[in-house]
N, C-alpha and C positions, 0 to 999 in steps of 0.2 A: 256345949252342943255345937254342929258344925253342918251348913246346908250347902248342899251339890245342887248345881243346876245348868243341867245340860242344854244344847241349842245346835242347830248346822244341818241337825237331820235333813234328808228329802229322799227323792228319787233320783237314781241315776243310771244311764247306760252301763253295760258292762265294759269295762276295758276305761271308764272314767273314773274321776277324781270326787274327793269331799273331803272336805275337815270341818272337825266337829269341835266342839269346845265345852269345858265344863269352869264353869264360876264357882269358886269355894268362897264361904262367909262364915262369921262364927267365930266360935274358939279353933281358929286352926293355925299352928307358927309356921308351917312349913308344907310344901308340896311334897318331901317325899311321902314315901307311902300312899300317894296318888296313883288312881291309874284306872283303863279300863276295862270293861269286861263286855260280854255281849250272849244273848237269850235269841236262839233261833226256835220257832214253834216248834212244840214236842220235844226240844231238847233241854240240858240244863244249863245255867249259867256256866262261861266259862272265861278265863281272864284271856285278855286281848294283851295287852301293853299295859306296863307300870312301870314306877319309880319305885326303887329301893327304900324301904323306911328308915333304914341307917346312912348305907353309902349315898341313895339317892340316883345309884344308877340304874338304867333302863334294862328291861329286857322284854325277848317276844314271844308271844306262841308261835309255834311253828308253822301252822297255819296263816302267819299274817308276814314273816320276817321278811324282811326286802321288799317289802308294799307299805306297808304302814311304820310310821313314824309319830313318837311320840314326845313332846316338847311343853313348855310351862314359860308362864311370867312370872316369876315370884313376887314382884309388885304388886299385880293385880291377883296374885291368888288362883291362877287360870291354868289350867292344862288344856293340852290342845293334844288329836289324834288326824294325823294329815292321813290319808289312805287313799293309794293311788292304784290302777289297773285292777279296779273293783271285778270281784266275782260274783254272781249269782249268790253262791254257796255264803258271801258276806251278808247275806240279807239276813239284820238280827235288831232286836232294840239293844243298844249299846248303854251301859249303866257307867256312871263315872262312881270312884271306891276311893275314900280316903279310909286306910287303915295304919294305924300306928298307938304305940301306948296301949294294945289291948282294946282298941275301942274301933268300930268300924262304921261307918257312913254310909248313904245310898242315896245317889241323885235318883229322879223320878222314873229316868230314860228318854233316851231319842231313837225314831225308826232311822233306819236303814236301809231300802229299799234297791236293790240291785235289778235291775229289768231292762228288758228293750220293750 
């Protein structure tokens, strides 16, 4: 079992910045395969950024490329999402995800609201 706990969400004005974190615990061997998804009201869950399960390379959705950066601290088994130049359309619940070896785990989500 893998447990994922997100933190750092909140309210930010358009154009502002925010960093959210996801700490993993349990039977997790690597931060490869971990990433961030989001779900806005009335929408499905979509991938935002993640590390590849095998190569560990980072990938981003077109909607956030150039504004969001995923990073990690392997010793702490923690990944981060640095968000800059936030837009109102970035408002969503952000979920941490771990997917590898055919298994997937989700965190409880953290709310990010971009509003003036």
